[in-house]
C-alpha positions as CSV (number, residue, x, y, z in Angstrom):
1,M,0.2,0.1,0.1
2,S,1.5,3.6,-0.9
3,E,2.2,6.2,1.9
4,K,-0.5,8.4,0.3
5,A,-2.8,5.4,0.3
6,S,-2.8,4.5,4.1
7,Q,-3.0,8.1,4.7
8,R,-6.5,8.1,2.5
9,R,-9.4,8.8,5.2
10,P,-12.0,6.5,5.7
11,A,-15.0,6.5,4.6
12,L,-18.3,7.7,7.1
13,A,-19.6,5.5,9.2
14,V,-23.4,4.7,8.8
15,Q,-24.0,3.0,11.8
16,W,-24.1,5.8,14.2
17,E,-21.9,4.2,17.2
18,E,-19.5,3.9,14.7
19,L,-19.1,7.2,14.3
20,T,-16.3,9.8,16.0
21,A,-17.7,12.6,18.1
22,S,-15.4,14.6,15.6
23,D,-17.3,13.0,12.4
24,F,-20.6,13.1,13.9
25,P,-21.7,16.8,12.3
26,K,-20.1,15.9,9.3
27,A,-22.2,12.4,9.2
28,V,-25.4,15.2,10.1
29,R,-24.6,17.0,6.9
30,R,-23.8,14.5,4.4
31,A,-27.3,12.4,5.9
32,R,-29.1,16.3,5.6
33,K,-30.2,15.7,8.7
34,V,-31.8,12.5,8.3
35,C,-31.7,9.8,11.1
36,V,-32.8,6.1,10.2
37,L,-34.3,4.2,13.2
38,P,-34.8,0.4,13.0
39,M,-36.9,-1.0,15.3
40,G,-38.3,-4.3,16.3
41,V,-39.2,-6.2,19.4
42,I,-37.2,-9.2,21.6
43,E,-39.6,-12.4,21.5
44,K,-39.6,-16.0,20.3
45,H,-39.0,-16.5,16.9
46,G,-40.2,-20.1,16.5
47,P,-37.8,-23.1,18.2
48,H,-34.7,-22.3,15.3
49,L,-34.2,-18.3,15.3
50,P,-32.5,-15.9,17.7
51,L,-34.6,-13.7,19.7
52,G,-33.9,-10.3,18.3
53,T,-34.5,-11.4,14.7
54,D,-36.5,-8.4,13.9
55,V,-34.0,-5.8,14.5
56,M,-31.3,-7.6,12.9
57,A,-33.0,-8.1,10.1
58,A,-34.7,-4.3,9.8
59,R,-30.9,-2.9,10.5
60,A,-29.2,-4.9,8.1
61,A,-31.6,-3.0,5.2
62,A,-31.4,0.0,7.0
63,I,-27.5,-0.3,6.5
64,R,-27.2,-1.2,3.2
65,A,-30.1,1.5,2.3
66,A,-27.7,4.0,4.0
67,E,-24.5,3.0,2.3
68,R,-26.6,3.7,-1.1
69,E,-28.1,6.7,-0.2
70,Y,-26.2,8.0,2.9
71,A,-28.0,8.5,6.1
72,V,-27.1,7.9,9.7
73,V,-28.0,4.4,11.3
74,F,-29.3,4.5,14.5
75,P,-28.3,1.3,17.3
76,P,-30.2,-1.3,17.2
77,Y,-34.0,-0.5,19.4
78,Y,-35.7,-3.4,20.6
79,F,-38.2,-1.6,22.9
80,G,-41.5,-2.3,20.7
81,Q,-45.0,-3.6,21.3
82,I,-45.0,-7.6,22.1
83,Y,-47.8,-8.5,25.0
84,E,-49.0,-11.1,23.1
85,A,-45.7,-13.2,23.5
86,R,-44.8,-12.4,27.5
87,H,-45.9,-16.2,28.1
88,Q,-42.3,-17.1,26.1
89,P,-39.1,-17.5,27.5
90,G,-36.9,-14.2,26.8
91,C,-39.2,-11.8,25.7
92,I,-38.9,-8.3,26.9
93,T,-42.5,-6.1,27.7
94,I,-42.5,-2.6,29.0
95,R,-45.3,-1.0,30.0
96,P,-47.5,0.6,27.4
97,E,-47.4,4.4,28.1
98,L,-43.5,3.7,29.0
99,L,-42.9,2.5,25.6
100,T,-44.6,5.4,24.1
101,E,-42.3,7.6,26.2
102,L,-39.4,6.0,25.8
103,L,-39.7,6.2,22.2
104,Q,-40.4,10.1,21.8
105,E,-37.2,10.6,24.4
106,V,-35.3,8.6,21.5
107,C,-37.1,10.7,18.7
108,A,-36.3,14.0,21.0
109,E,-32.5,13.2,21.4
110,I,-32.0,12.4,17.9
111,A,-33.5,15.9,16.9
112,R,-31.2,17.1,19.6
113,N,-28.3,15.9,17.9
114,G,-29.0,17.9,14.8
115,F,-31.2,15.5,13.0
116,E,-34.8,16.8,11.8
117,K,-36.2,14.1,9.9
118,V,-36.3,10.6,12.1
119,L,-37.2,7.5,9.8
120,I,-38.3,4.6,11.6
121,V,-37.7,1.1,9.7
122,N,-40.3,-1.7,11.5
123,G,-39.0,-5.3,11.6
124,H,-42.0,-6.1,13.7
125,G,-45.3,-6.9,12.5
126,G,-46.8,-6.4,16.0
127,N,-45.7,-2.5,15.9
128,T,-47.7,-2.1,13.3
129,N,-50.6,-0.2,15.1
130,W,-48.6,0.9,17.9
131,L,-45.9,3.1,15.7
132,N,-49.0,4.5,13.1
133,F,-50.7,5.8,16.5
134,F,-47.3,7.1,17.7
135,C,-46.6,8.8,14.8
136,Q,-50.0,10.5,14.7
137,I,-50.1,11.6,18.8
138,Q,-46.8,13.7,16.7
139,L,-49.4,16.0,16.3
140,A,-50.3,16.2,20.5
141,R,-47.4,19.1,20.4
142,R,-45.0,20.6,18.7
143,N,-41.5,19.2,17.6
144,D,-39.2,20.7,16.0
145,H,-38.5,17.3,13.7
146,V,-40.9,14.5,12.1
147,V,-41.3,11.1,12.5
148,Y,-41.7,9.2,9.1
149,I,-42.5,5.4,8.9
150,A,-41.2,3.4,5.8
151,R,-43.4,1.1,4.7
152,R,-41.3,-2.5,4.0
153,Q,-42.1,-3.4,0.3
154,W,-40.5,-4.5,-2.3
155,D,-40.9,-3.6,-6.1
156,E,-43.1,-5.2,-8.2
157,A,-40.6,-7.7,-10.0
158,T,-38.7,-9.0,-6.7
159,T,-42.4,-9.3,-5.0
160,K,-43.0,-11.7,-8.0
161,E,-39.7,-13.2,-7.6
162,V,-39.8,-13.9,-3.9
163,A,-43.1,-15.5,-4.4
164,A,-41.9,-17.6,-7.0
165,R,-39.1,-18.7,-5.0
166,R,-41.0,-19.9,-2.0
167,K,-42.0,-23.2,-1.5
168,T,-44.7,-22.0,1.1
169,D,-48.0,-20.1,1.0
170,S,-48.5,-19.3,4.8
171,G,-46.9,-18.2,7.7
172,G,-45.8,-14.4,8.9
173,H,-43.6,-15.6,11.8
174,A,-40.3,-17.0,11.9
175,D,-41.7,-18.9,8.6
176,E,-39.7,-19.7,5.4
177,L,-39.5,-15.9,4.5
178,E,-37.9,-14.9,7.9
179,T,-35.8,-17.5,8.3
180,S,-34.1,-17.2,5.1
181,W,-33.6,-13.4,5.7
182,M,-31.6,-14.9,8.8
183,M,-29.8,-17.1,6.9
184,A,-28.5,-14.3,4.7
185,I,-27.7,-12.2,7.4
186,R,-26.8,-14.0,10.4
187,P,-26.4,-18.0,9.6
188,D,-24.5,-18.4,12.8
189,L,-27.9,-17.8,14.6
190,V,-29.9,-20.0,12.7
191,Q,-30.7,-23.5,13.8
192,L,-32.7,-24.9,10.7
193,S,-32.6,-28.6,12.1
194,R,-34.8,-27.2,14.9
195,A,-37.7,-26.2,12.8
196,G,-39.9,-28.8,12.4
197,R,-40.4,-29.4,16.0
198,E,-43.3,-27.1,16.6
199,D,-46.4,-26.9,14.6
200,G,-46.5,-23.2,12.7
201,R,-50.5,-24.2,11.6
202,A,-52.7,-21.4,13.1
203,R,-55.0,-23.4,15.6
204,G,-58.3,-21.6,14.4
205,R,-59.4,-21.2,18.0
206,L,-61.5,-17.9,17.6
207,E,-63.1,-18.7,14.6
208,H,-66.6,-18.4,15.5
209,M,-65.7,-14.3,16.5
210,K,-64.6,-13.5,12.3
211,D,-66.5,-10.0,12.6
212,A,-64.8,-9.0,16.5
213,Y,-61.2,-8.1,17.2
214,T,-59.9,-9.3,20.3
215,G,-56.2,-8.5,21.7
216,I,-56.0,-12.4,22.3
217,W,-56.2,-13.5,18.3
218,W,-52.4,-13.9,18.4
219,Y,-52.0,-16.6,21.0
220,A,-55.6,-18.2,19.6
221,D,-53.7,-19.3,16.5
222,F,-50.4,-19.1,17.2
223,P,-50.1,-20.4,20.8
224,D,-46.3,-21.6,20.3
225,H,-45.1,-18.0,18.4
226,Y,-44.4,-19.9,15.4
227,A,-46.2,-18.9,12.3
228,G,-45.6,-21.1,8.9
229,D,-43.1,-23.6,8.3
230,A,-39.4,-22.8,8.3
231,R,-37.8,-25.6,6.6
232,P,-38.0,-24.8,2.8
233,A,-35.8,-21.7,4.0
234,N,-32.6,-20.7,2.1
235,A,-30.3,-18.3,2.0
236,E,-30.8,-17.5,-1.8
237,L,-34.4,-16.5,-1.1
238,G,-33.0,-14.5,1.9
239,E,-30.4,-12.6,0.1
240,L,-33.2,-11.9,-2.4
241,A,-35.7,-10.4,0.0
242,V,-32.8,-8.4,1.8
243,K,-31.8,-6.8,-1.1
244,G,-35.6,-5.7,-2.4
245,W,-35.9,-4.4,1.1
246,A,-32.8,-2.3,1.1
247,T,-33.3,-1.0,-2.5
248,S,-36.6,0.0,-1.3
249,L,-35.5,1.5,1.7
250,A,-32.9,3.9,-0.3
251,E,-35.4,5.1,-2.4
252,V,-37.4,6.2,0.8
253,I,-34.4,7.8,2.3
254,R,-33.7,9.3,-0.9
255,A,-37.7,10.8,-0.6
256,V,-37.7,12.0,2.9
257,K,-34.4,13.7,2.1
258,A,-35.8,15.9,-0.5
259,D,-39.4,16.2,1.4
260,R,-39.7,20.0,2.0
261,V,-43.8,20.4,3.0
262,A,-43.9,17.5,5.7
263,R,-42.2,20.3,8.5
264,K,-44.4,23.2,6.8
265,L,-47.3,21.4,7.3
266,Q,-46.5,20.9,10.7
267,E,-46.0,24.2,12.0
268,E,-48.7,25.5,10.0
269,F,-50.9,22.8,11.9
270,H,-49.6,23.6,15.3
271,R,-50.0,27.4,14.8
272,E,-53.7,26.6,13.7
273,A,-54.2,24.2,16.6
274,G,-53.0,27.0,19.2
275,A,-55.6,29.5,17.9
276,P,-58.6,27.2,16.3
277,L,-61.1,30.3,16.2
278,S,-59.1,32.4,14.2
279,T,-57.4,29.4,11.6
280,A,-61.2,30.2,8.9
281,A,-60.1,34.3,8.9
282,R,-56.4,33.1,8.3
283,R,-57.3,30.7,5.5
284,K,-59.6,33.6,4.0
285,S,-57.1,36.1,4.3
286,R,-54.3,33.2,2.3
287,R,-56.9,32.6,-0.1
288,R,-57.1,37.1,-1.0
289,V,-53.6,37.3,-1.0
């Protein structure tokens, strides 16, 4: 290696915890003040996958995406909604009020460090409704940042290819697809030989209540916290899925960077919310202008 090459400055890390304090301001600028927050939970994933599967998968996709479209990726965040798995070993649950308060505080701390946009990348299906609610309650107070949620999706071509390669057509938790992701990113943690030890088929114990929702629905179908059959899983399918997720996520990061509307609308909303009786008059005045 030449002396010039040995003195070349290393690339700016995308992972928050790998940045030095002196490089951090540069990272914020290069990211255009976008921080990606991958999150999941600590829960059982069948008899064969690690408890942190959801966070590992979300963070792997986020890091790959940030390496394509630079953003700073927050450290692993494991505190989500997982009350339905409290009966399983290793599950960590946080009381609902603290769960929301903690995420609010973390987003505020991210903003205090210079970021104006927090993009949540969710790896756990049980977080979906709670995160939508969390995003909605950002309107309850004035913030100096905007919270976005990335929707996990592939492009049409990837969706078709994943479907064509799958050997199973049911699941949703520790199944063929999720196990394949882990075989692609952390094969050392997958114990596929155990995948057939439990039955991942739905029990259907609330079939008589199809038109009513109750929180025990997941336990009613999947008391072992395993949905699907992971045995056909393979790393090639997992690589295709993670690559597709990262590609789509890079596009979301790009769109969030370019967004100049959400923050303005948020500010406008809070001004109007502070004096609702004057809202109509202000709107009429703007129309005249």
